[in-house]
GUZA-86369 format. One record per residue (C-alpha): y, z, x negated. Coordinates in steps of 0.25 Angstrom, whole numbers, padded with zeros to 4 digits, always signed. Each point is the difference from the previous one (the first is absolute). Layout:
YZX/...
//
This chain:
-0043+0275-0854/+0013+0002-0005/+0010-0011-0002/+0012-0001-0010/+0011-0010+0005/+0006-0005-0013/+0008-0011+0002/+0004-0005+0014/+0011-0010-0001/-0003-0016+0001/+0002-0013-0005/+0005+0006-0015/+0005+0015-0004/+0013+0004+0001/+0006+0012+0000/+0015+0006+0002/+0008+0013+0005/-0002-0004+0014/-0015-0002-0002/-0005+0012-0004/-0009+0007+0011/-0009-0013+0001/+0000-0005-0013/+0001-0013-0009/-0015-0003-0005/-0008-0011+0008/-0014+0003+0005/-0010+0010-0003/-0006+0012+0005/-0010+0008-0008/-0013+0006+0007/-0010+0011-0004/-0011+0002+0008/-0008+0013+0002/-0010-0004-0011/+0012-0004-0011/-0002-0015+0004/+0014-0005-0005/+0005-0013+0008/+0013-0006-0004/+0006-0009+0014/+0007-0010-0007/+0006-0001-0015/+0016-0001+0003/+0010+0007-0010/-0004+0014+0007/-0013-0001-0006/+0006+0006-0013/+0001+0012+0006/-0013+0003+0002/-0005+0014-0002/-0013-0006-0004/+0006-0008-0012/+0000+0013-0008/-0012+0006+0006/-0011+0000-0011/-0012+0003+0010/+0002-0011+0005/-0011-0010-0004/+0000-0011+0012/+0011-0005+0009/+0002-0012+0010/+0012-0009+0003/+0000-0006+0013/+0011-0011+0000/+0004-0005+0014/+0006-0016-0007/+0005-0004-0013/+0016+0000+0004/+0007+0006-0010/+0005+0012+0005/-0015+0005+0001/-0004-0004-0013/+0013+0004-0010/-0006+0015-0003/-0014-0005-0004/+0004-0003-0017/+0006+0013-0001/-0010+0008+0007/-0007+0010-0011/-0015-0001+0004/+0000-0014-0002/+0002+0003-0016/-0010+0012+0000/-0013-0006-0005/-0007+0014+0005/+0004-0004+0015/-0008-0011+0009/+0011-0008+0009/-0006-0009+0011/+0012-0009+0006/-0004-0007+0015/+0009-0009+0007/-0001-0010+0009/-0010-0010-0001/+0001-0016-0005/-0008-0012+0002/+0007-0008-0012/+0004+0012-0010/-0005+0012-0006/+0007+0014+0000/+0002+0000-0013/+0007-0015+0000/+0008+0005+0012/+0004+0013-0007/+0002-0009-0014/+0012-0006+0006/+0009+0012-0001/-0008+0008-0012/+0004-0011-0011/+0011-0005-0006/+0010-0006+0005/+0001+0010+0012/-0009+0012-0009/-0001+0002-0014/-0013+0007+0001/-0013-0007+0006/-0011+0004+0007/-0007-0001-0012/+0006+0010-0007/-0002+0012+0009/-0010+0009-0007/-0006+0007+0012/-0013-0003+0007/+0006-0012+0009/-0009-0004+0013/+0007-0012+0007/-0005-0001+0016/+0005-0009+0012/-0001+0011+0012/-0011-0005+0011/+0006-0003+0013/-0009+0014+0006/-0005+0012-0005/-0002+0005-0014/+0000+0014-0007/+0008+0006-0010/-0006+0014-0004/+0000+0008+0013/+0009-0010+0007/-0002-0012+0008/+0008-0010+0001/+0002-0012+0009/+0009-0011-0003/+0005-0015+0007/+0010-0010-0001/+0013+0003+0006/+0011-0009+0004/+0010+0000-0011/+0002-0012-0010/-0010+0004-0011/-0012-0001+0004/+0001+0015+0003/-0009+0012+0002/+0001+0013+0009/-0008+0012-0004/-0006+0011+0009/-0005+0010-0008/-0009+0012+0008/-0006+0013-0007/-0007+0010+0011/+0006-0001+0012/+0014-0004-0006/+0005-0015-0002/+0014-0006-0004/+0003-0014+0001/+0010-0007-0011/+0007-0013+0003/+0014+0000-0007/+0003-0015+0001/-0003-0005+0015/+0006-0008+0011/-0009+0005+0010/+0011-0008+0011/-0002-0013-0005/-0001-0010+0009/+0000+0008+0013/+0010-0002+0009/-0004+0013+0007/-0006+0012-0009/-0009+0006+0000/-0010-0010+0006/-0015+0000+0001/-0007+0009-0011/-0009-0009-0005/+0012-0011-0002/+0008+0013-0007/-0001+0000-0016/-0003+0012-0006/-0004+0007+0013/-0015+0003-0004/+0005+0007-0013/+0009+0008+0007/-0007+0003+0012/+0000+0015+0003/+0004+0005-0017/+0007+0014-0001/+0011-0008-0009/+0004-0013+0001/+0009-0005-0012/+0008-0013+0005/+0010-0010-0003/+0012+0001+0006/+0010-0006-0009/+0011-0009+0010/+0008+0004+0011/+0000-0011+0012/+0011-0007-0006/-0006-0001-0013/-0013-0004+0006/+0005-0011+0008/+0007-0006-0012/-0014+0003-0008/-0012-0005+0010/-0012-0003-0007/+0004+0009-0014/-0010+0008+0003/+0006+0013+0005/+0002+0008+0012/+0011+0007+0008/-0001+0015+0002/-0002-0004+0016/-0013-0007-0004/-0005+0010-0007/+0003+0010+0009/-0007-0010+0011/-0010-0002-0010/-0004+0015-0003/-0001+0004+0016/-0008-0013+0003/-0011+0004-0011/+0001+0016+0003/+0003+0006-0014/+0003+0014+0000/+0014-0001-0011/+0007-0012-0003/+0006+0000-0014/+0010-0011-0001/-0001-0007-0013/+0006-0013-0009/+0016+0004+0002/+0010-0011-0003/+0006+0001-0013/+0013-0003+0008/-0003+0013+0008/+0006+0013-0004/-0005+0015+0004/+0009-0002+0014/-0004-0013+0004/-0015+0002-0001/+0002+0015+0006/+0005-0009+0012/-0013-0010-0002/-0008+0011+0000/+0007+0005+0013/-0003-0014+0006/-0016+0000-0003/-0001+0013+0006/+0007-0005+0011/-0010-0011+0004/-0011+0008-0005/-0008+0007+0014/+0000+0013-0006/-0006-0002-0013/+0007+0008-0010/+0010-0008-0009/+0003+0003-0015/+0008-0007-0009/-0008-0002-0014/+0008+0005-0011/-0003+0004-0016/-0007+0012-0003/-0006+0002+0015/-0015+0006+0001/-0009-0001+0010/-0013+0009+0001/-0009-0004+0011/-0010+0012-0002/+0012+0010+0000/+0007+0003+0015/+0010-0012+0003/+0012+0000-0009/+0006-0008-0009/+0009+0004-0011/+0007-0003-0014/-0007+0001-0011/
//
């Protein structure tokens, strides 16, 4: 599978002269399987950059939403395939016992928050509650489960052949834990991340910021590095950078994650970065 980072910023989009390297668009990753299966991870403002949005050969694509906070939905109404009647689009999101996925998405995709309603999407649209377990999209095996973030919020593990990634952009992995990490069975998201080739994980707050924001649903680089080591992942990509953090600050936080990752390779997630998991290990800007 090949992955391209289209947005790595958290909470709201923000860009400036000191934020060029990591980018300002909110959460979105484009994933393309070996068989051509196209999956978008979240629909933040970065989804507008998707190369597949203008590829006329694409007949189906899927969007996996982790949760319904605005920074993960803001690009949805600007995503060209939703207005293309020749494309089949499947949107997956956290399950609810009280509201359909259509009802929850309509809270944003309708006036007064947005001028276009879901019924105006001209694609062949299918909405699904993501199961707490395994399902398949093309040649990809998806495993999803609830993780610790105000929501509800899903984390995803995606496997193709002998390669796998985990995506947890909003995850307060150490909430309520006096000494992190703790036993595996009590660690949120650990089963999803266990042994993956590539982990995309929340590292939004520094230690002082986190102390004032416990319960807001995010992690520090220290938590993220320890989590990656605990899960035995091969590479960690820090994600959901705070909109108040410039490039130099994010550089420092990436270094902090690396210092606690127990030898796991750590990369700061930046817009345009690509990963080809069937090629020799590398990452480069698109």
